[in-house]
Structures are given as structure tokens and as C-alpha cells.
Phi, psi and omega in degrees: 000135179241000179190155177205136182233190182289335187238356185202164170238149182238126183240154173270129179229181180218128180283171180303330182270008176092358181287130176282134181224165171259131181245112179267123181246122175291139184230348189240142179108168175291159173314319181291321180293318179297323182290318181295318183292321183297308180299324179295308185294322179298312182303318178293313184294330180292339178263351187265117176220100183206148179302335183256022171234155181295151186259126174275130179259317184187194174203168179207150184235004177280127181070021182134171179268116188235137167248133178257123188234155174297136183270120178276125194292333182260004175075209186265160177302321179303315180292329177288319179281325187233018183295163182296324173273115192288122176225108179281112179296136179293161178297320178305316181292320183296318178292321181299317183294323180296313181294313185295319177297319178299315180302316180297323178289321173306315179299315179297323182278331192232337192258357183263166176305319173231150177300139179239124173262121187289311173079354179214050174287123180196168186298323180291344183252018175241114178265153183246126175281181180296335178267010182066025176280127183280147178225124179286131183234182175057085179264026184299323181258001186295152177224148171283144175236101182304157189301323183273357181273137176273331182190167168262150167240121184246144179267330185279125180280111178221151181135195183232125179299144181103339181242355186279131181292145179307318184292332174285320180294329184268321190235351183078017182283131182232120168208196178305319182296342173299313181289328182292320178297315179298322179295324173301318176297324178296318180296322177295325180295316184296316183285316190273331185077011178261155178282160179295328170227120180282177181296346174262010183065027178277134182285132176296315181304310178297328175289321186282328187299317176297326177289324177296319180298324177277354185056040184272078189296319184295325181287333184278321182293138181307119178304331181298340180279339186063230178260013184269064178211159177272112184299322180292320177295320179299317176299317179297317184291320178292322179295311175304320181291318179299322179290323184289326188263020178294148181300315185272123181298327183292333181272354175284143173289167172279164184299321178299321175294323179296317178301316179296326178296312182301333180269001177094005179266072183284352177292348181287354182273352178298137185211164178304163183299329182291344180265117183278120175278134183308141183302331185280349178301316180299316177302316180294322179296321176295315180300319180293326174297317181297319176297321183288321178296322176297315182299319180296317181297321180295321180292344181244000000 
């Protein structure tokens, strides 16, 4: 066994040709519930094809419901960030994971036949390839969102504390902004090296928000990195995170905008006068200009 969640176990296996694979076996629910969950996840994964999403190889139903997936050699982002054997991920890798995961979510929200809401974006559900390319996995809670629907309303409480959007906690509303909020938490994890919920059940979002308001970059960046990080990229990631974790879903950007911010295209934040840009955006933009000026001075 290489992984275990609330609804499934994941094993390392080997195909007849010697190829190593990950085998996900559903473990929770009545037979009818497991069948419905299995068919839902299988149906979604069969339509998902992107470099930043997990690869479905096949499935099996003998002795249980099994999904056969490509095995990511470096395991999950969570194991790399918080594993028992301390390995400080380089800044280059962290930024690469942020960009790649954003690309994967843009694809799910905009690039599929129908919109897919993942509903469980977290460090444990981001796999890393040998080249540290991130792949979004575990579509067990994912839902199709038909074109004319603005959102789903779900009554069953599912997901992971620390990543759940306020509107889901209060009203059960699920849409693209649900994933945007969770991605914002993931960005904070990448920058700070802290868990979404620490061992004292303290929320990373609640800890980070006052520091984001003060634009306290040094206090936010993982101390394990020392000064070995790109100041401009750190500002971009924190700006994107701050936008994503806003209380109001309406004020959060869509994932294509988030990806543009991460790439430094902050002009995408321009909006009509009726749309309030968060007060911290100006501070982050000023910090970005300072970082660019410092890089220019170093280059000369």
C-alpha cells in the first residue's frame, strides 16, 4: 500500500509487461454507492487528457472496484513538502508545481467537453513526476458542471478541512471558485512550507491573511529556503493566493486569470469600476516593481 484516504486505498502494482502502476481500490460505502462512485470517477478520468492530470491506464471489477493509473515516481506533493524524511523542495520546483497545477485546473474548467470541478485540490492530490511536473489526481469527488448550470448544490459534506471554500461550508455550493479557493491554499503551502491545517488545527489561511495584508513577504516565505528564492515569483504566488482565498466567491478570479498572474501578467486584474480590486493588490504590484528593479541592478 502506498496511500490511503477516506474512500479508497492505493497500491503499487505491476503489469504483465513489467510496467509499475498505481491501483486505486474503493473501500467505503454500500455496493451500490461504490458502483456509482466508481462509474463517476471512471467516466471523468476517461475524458481527462492533459500533462498536468493523472493518467488512467485501465480498470478492473474483479474482487472490487479498481482504477489502474500511471505511477508517479516522486509520490505526492504532500510527501515531498511534509514527509518524514526532510527534503526541502527548491524554489524552482515550487514555482513549477504552481504553474503546472494552475494549467491542469484551467484545462479541467475550460478545456474539457464539459466543465469539471475537482472539489478536492490539496497537496496530497498533486503527484510529481521524475521531472517534478505536477499531476492532479483523485477525481473521486469531482463533478461535471453542465454548460447552463452556474453551480451544484450538494448536501453531503465531503472534502478536506483547510481547503474548503466558505460558500461550500455554509451553503454546499460547488463551482469553479471552489477549486480556486483550494488552489489558493495550495499556493500558500508552496510558499510557506506550512500545512493547510497544522497539528494544532490552526488554519493556514487564517494565519496568512494578516501577513498578506501587511505584505510581509519575508515572514511568509518558508524559512527552510533562506534567501534561496525568487522575490518576484514569490510576490506573484502570494498575490495569486491572496486573490484566490477571498471570502467572497464573486471576487475570486477564474483559473485562467490566476495562471496569468503567476506568469507575471498582472494587467489581467484590471476590471470595471463596480468591481473592487482587493486593497493588497496595489502593495503587491509595488513589491513586484521593486523586485524587477533589484533584478535589473544585479544584471548590471
